[in-house]
MARZAGU-7896 format. One record per residue (C-alpha): residue in one letter; x, y, z. Coordinates in steps of 0.05 Angstrom, whole numbers, plus 5000, padded with zeros to 4 digits. Layout:
BEGIN
AXYZ...
//
This chain:
BEGIN
X616216255835X621916305786X624016805733X627216645666X629017175615X623917655642X618217145637X615216895701X613116175711X610015855772X609315135794X606414845857X600114585889X593914905918X593715255966X599815705961X603515826026X601316536027X594116296031X595016066103X594716656151X600616686196X596716886256X590716436245X583916646270X583017286308X583517106381X579617686410X572917336418X575916656434X581316826484X578416306532X579615736483X586415856451X588215116448X581614946414X582615496363X589615266350X587214556338X581714776292X586815196254X591414606246X585814136224X583214656174X590314746145X591113996139X584413926103X586414486055X593114166040X595813945973X591313465934X585313565979X581213985931X580113485875X575313015912X570813595927X570013805854X565013245837X561313405902X560314125879X558813885808X553413415835X550613975879X549614385815X545913815782X541513725844X540014465842X537714385769X532613855789X529714305843X528114865794X520715035784X521515165709X526614945658X532815385658X535115745595X540815335565X545015915539X544516285605X546815695646X552415535597X554816255598X554716285674X558815645677X563815915627X564716565665X565416195731X570715725703X574516315674X574316675741X576916055777X582616005727X584516735738X584416635814X588515995813X594316325851X590016685903X586816505968X579916505937X581715955887X578415385926X571815755933X572015975860X573515275836X567714975876X562915515851X565215395780X564114645789X557114775815X555415225757X558314715708X554014165739X547714595732X549414765660X551014035643X544213795667X540714365630X544314215565X542913465571X535513595580X535514065520X539313555478X534412985492X528213425487X522213055458X514713005463X511412685524X504412395522X499612785566X493312365564X491811625549X490911415476X486710785473X488210575401X494410805364X497410485301X505010495306X510810325262X518110335283X524609995300X525409555362X531209835402X531209415466X527608805493X526708565565X524107905592X520008005655X516707525703X509707555672X510507965608X515908195560X517308915545X520709285488X522310005467X519810215399X523210795362X517311085326X517211235252X509711295240X503811405286X496411435270X491311625323X485612135318X486812385389X494412415387X497713085371X504312995408X510312775367X513412195405X520311915392X519711265431X514610845468X515710275517X510609725506X508809085543X506808445507X504807745523X510707325547X514607045489X511807505436X516708095439X519808235370X527308185359X531808785371X533209145305X526808915271X521809395239X514709255263X507609495256X502509435313X496809745351X497709965423X494310305480X498910875502X499311175572X503211785598X509611625636X508211425707X508612035753X510812005826X505711625869X505612185920X509312845931X516712705945X516711995918X520911745860X519412035791X519111485739X517111975685X523612355693X527611715680X523511575618X524512285593X532112245596X531711565562X528011895504X521411525519X515011935515X509811415530X508710715557X503110215546X501609535517X500509205450X493409065426X493008485378X498608235334X505508485315X507508475242X514808475221X515908895158X521709095113X524509745140X523610355097X530810565112X536810335150X536210375226X543310615236X549610345268X547010425339X541109975323X545609445290X550209455351X544209385398X541708795356X548508455358X549208535434X542108305445X543507695403X549707555445X545707615509X540407155482X545606645461X548706645531X541806585563X540006005516X546305625535X545005745609X537805515599X540104835574X543104685643X539505145693X532205335701X527805785743X531106285789X537905955781X537706105706X534906805717X540206995768X545906705726X543507115667X543007735711X550107655736X553007575666X548607995621X545008475668X538008215650X534708115717X527308195704X525607445701X527207315774X521007095812X518007585862X519207155925X526607055910X527507775888X524208035952X528407565995X534807805961X533308535977X530708396047X536907996064X541608536037X543908125977X540008525926X546308875903X548608215873X543008255821X545208935794X551908945759X556109445797X563009545826X563308855858X561908495793X566608925753X572108835804X571308085804X571508045727X577508505722X581008155781X580007455754X582607655685X588408055714X590907495759X589606945708X593407305653X599007485700X599606765724X599806505653X605107005632X609206845694X609906125669X614606385616X621006615652X623507045595X617107455596X617507545671X624607815669X624208225605X617208515599X612308875646X607308305651X603608665707X601909225659X600008735604X595308395653X592209065670X590909195595X587608505589X583308645650X581209325622X579009005557X575108465595X571809005638X569909395575X566808785543X562908645607X560409355607X557709295536X554808605548X551008825610X547709415576X551909975606X547110185661X549010755708X551810305763X555809905711X558510545679X560810805747X564010135762X567510095695X570410795701X572710655771X575910005750X578910325688X582210875729X585110355777X587809935720X590710545685X594010745750X597310055751X599710165679X603010825696X605710605764X601011025807X597110855870X590510555849X585210595903X584611335923X579511875930X582112165865X580211525829X573211575857X572812315839X574912185766X569711625760X564212065789X565812645743X565812195681X559111895699X555912565715X558512895652X555612335609X549112245648X547712815697X540812525710X544111935744X545212355806X537912285827X537711535813X538311055872X543410635835X548411215830X547211445901X548010765932X553910545891X558011175902X556311205976X558610485985X564910605944X566511235984X565910846048X570310286023X575710755996X575711116063X576310446098X582210246054X585910906064X584311026137X581210436172X584809826146X591910086155X590310236228X586909566237X592409126208X598709536225X600509136287X607008726290X607508006267X607207706337X600508046352X593807696357X591908006289X597707666255X596206996288X588907046268X591007206197X594306516192X587306216197X584006696150X581507146205X584007776171X580107626108X573807476147X574608116187X575808516123X569608226090X565408356152X568009056159X567009206085X559908936086X558309346148X561209996119X557809906052X551209736086X551510346131X553410806074X547610576030X542410546086X539811266079X538511166005X535210486014X530810786068X529011386024X527611035958X525310345981X522910496052X526709916083X533409746112X537009076120X538708936193X541908266176X545708486114X552508336144X550507626161X547807486091X553907786057X558807396101X555206746084X553906856010X559207325980X565306865987X561506335946X559506855894X566507145890X570506495889X565606025853X559806345816X563106925780X569606565759X565605965735X561006425696X566906755661X569906085644X563105865618X562806445569X570006295547X568205555537X561705695498X564805715429X567905025442X561504715470X564804575537X560805055580X555904575612X560304405672X561405135688X553905285687X552804715736X558005025783X554605695776X547905365792X550805055855X553305725881X546706065864X542905535902X547005695963X545906445955X538306345947X538205906009X542006436049X537306986024X531006596041X533806406110X535907116128X529407416101X525506946147X529107166210X525207576261X525708316245X529008196178X524508706144X526409386171X520909856146X522010606145X516611126133X517811666080X521712256108X522912746051X529113006017X531513446075X534012866119X537012526057X541113146040X543513216112X545312476114X549012526047X552913116072X554812716134X557212126093X561412576048X564612926108X566112266142X569111986079X573112566050X575712926112X581912616145X582613016209X577912996270X573613496232X570812886198X566612746260X562313346240X559612856189X557212406246X553513016274X550213136207X548012406203X545212466274X541213076254X538712716192X536412116233X532812556283X529712966227X527212336193X524212066257X520312696272X517612786201X510012706207X506612246157X500912536115X493812486141X490712446071X493412206005X489812325939X491911995874X493112415812X486712155779X482412255841X480211525842X484111315905X484111675972X487811426034X485811716102X489511626168X484411406220X484411396295X488510756296X494311116261X493610696198X491310866128X484310696106X482610676032X476910965992X477310805918X473210785855X478510405815X483609875833X491010075829X495209555865X501809885847X499610555874X497010255939X503309835948X507410475942X503110845992X503510286043X511010216035X511910966045X507810906108X512010326135X505509916134X506709166125X499609026099X499008776027X495009185978X489208685981X488608686057X481208746076X482909176137X484409746089X476909836082X475409846156X471410456176X469810636103X462510716083X460810706009X454710745964X453610905891X454711645903X461311585939X465111406003X466511716070X471211556127X473711896190X480212236206X483312166275X478712596317X472412426279X472412926221X469812646156X473412576090X469312426028X470512135959X465012395914X463311955854X456912285830X454413005829X448812855879X454012685932X456313405939X450113655975X451213206034X458913196032X459613956029X455614006094X458813426133X465913326107X472113746119X475613486056X472513245991X476412895936X473212785869X475012655796X469113105777X468413855776X465914085844X460414605852X462015295878X460315495948X462414845981X464814966053X469614376053X476614366025X475414085955X480713735913X477013655847X478413505774X481214195759X485814185820X488313485805X489713645732X493714255753X497513985813X497413215808X497612755867X496513115933X498312996007X495013366065X497013446138X491913686189X494214236236X490814686287X489815226233X487114756180X490414326128X497414396099X497814156027X503713885987X502413755913X506413395861X506414015816X505414635858X503515285823X508715495773X512314825767X513314625695X518814145673X519513775607X517713105640X512013405681X508513935641X503914425676X496514375659X495114695592X502114575564X501413825558X499113795486X504913945440X503114335378X507913935334X504713565277X504012815284X507012275241X504212115172X497611765177X497011055149X491410555144X490610065202X494909435193X492308735187X492508335252X497807805263X498907335322X495507645383X500807935430X496008285478X498008115549X492707885598X489908445641X492308095704X499408045677X500308775658X505609025707X506309735731X511310145691X516610135746
//
């Protein structure tokens, strides 16, 4: 504290010295453990030291966003914004007091909640509630994807014509026959069958509809008949022209790669350079994820670091060839600028997905730190990157890409700052130094980094994908050096050489490295126990595990081992979580019942392979969706189906009204897509209940059944409207006569893929 001319000024870091109590904790109740209390005091003071608060701000900000997504109804935007403003003002006023840390974290949490609320209000649009079987559409093509069996594009709607459609949609995502997707930026006219966004397959599973809502997409479906390209009635805007330019650039790169490579080699090369990864065949894609190499297919921190690193060292090496530049100018900073520009171009080329954005911001902060002569790889760097991503896209918090990428990066930063210095701090005559002469240090660093990243992402892979990768370290040790030293540099050189027509050699080198990676993935995926299946365990264990990872990563004193305790609790919690005894789909056409053998048995009136695949994965069941054993113990006739729970009680799927007489007397649970009669003694999940609450899971207890629904009573969010609110009252688009048919783009029924 200093005084100048009667005006007071203050400079320092949080917390102020007065914030630390001189006497520490009251010793009265802990007189038997004075040394333990003293140690805890010292550790707590160290954790509250200068510079320790900043990494916790994005944690609190993210907690506020998570709280937003748990709300039953949509919060009021002005109320959340006002609360955040008041909280931030209070934190500012308390900046010199002991309560500053708590006030800052509360303000960050309120700001996160308000940011998510305002983002949802900003992107608000209509969402289709019920299928529309024939809609005439006109609009601009914004994006296009090539998939394994079909293509897919997003249509920004200008006109819609359907007698049954009252909702005003902004965008629809449509599938077409392979090779018939229109060009990005074109204005088209077509007919389509529209479907509501795909809801979670069961309570607690991933919400695809929420992703589509924040992307501005209100419906999915597929094209019926031909697609006509028309002259646009008005200009589509700069954003559309930019999207068309970048799509053309991606197509050009893919076309040049296609002249040299084919099949999965071409698809993976395109995925690494442009981010388009939907054309990879299912066997290779599955092998990549089972082996732990799936992260290579999604542009993330690794890819961004390789691109920036290759450009940085290449430019620095070229500039170093000129002695006058080396002596006179800061070529290291020049190289960082070049690397930042290359990383920005890579971000735009790859489509700027969430993982890529996080990676770019992280890389940008590191490179800017080099430019201003600051330490690059720190928790502050990670905190800044996290805040930028969450401010731009708060919905990213609940996406597996964000969770896995930040968990892995947190582990690696903690390893760099804490683990690696301790591991390699021995003197030159040690065994570590001798091993380093033969590359042992690099191998150990790669193995340790792969292990840490794999362990950090394991809870999220288990939660979202219901599997873990036991042999991930082996696969990464075998494949990643080739990808880092051969595939990515050759790919960058190939793009540089494209304008000169000299890129063929580089694509062949890329293909050689990809062949090696595919071989490693297939070999590791075929090892015994390579598929580590994990049953669904709910969000509670995931939150506990996330808290443990954060504590282990951010704390620096022995208090960090409280994170290991939290992870242990999360593991035990996940293991004791009971699986549901009955699963009922949202449309009432599929019912899975756990029998006496502990496995699910299926009653269904309609085939839904995607739904069944998700149910089996969440149950850690290795059977394919077409396995005949799924029907064991199920008896069906024209009126419906019945099967037994463990213990012999009957569960029924009623297909016709006459089935209720018998089922109401014999069954304990009846599922039906019809309206059930009154007076039935069984627990009935009928049409009205399904429309109101969606997919349902039931657990049998001594007192009856415990039910968990997708939309419990009172839950109403913009992407999952409560029953009765689904039909927006907004007027539709101007009606137009049906267009003439052009080349048929309707995909075959067997090729229509689930809207993942």
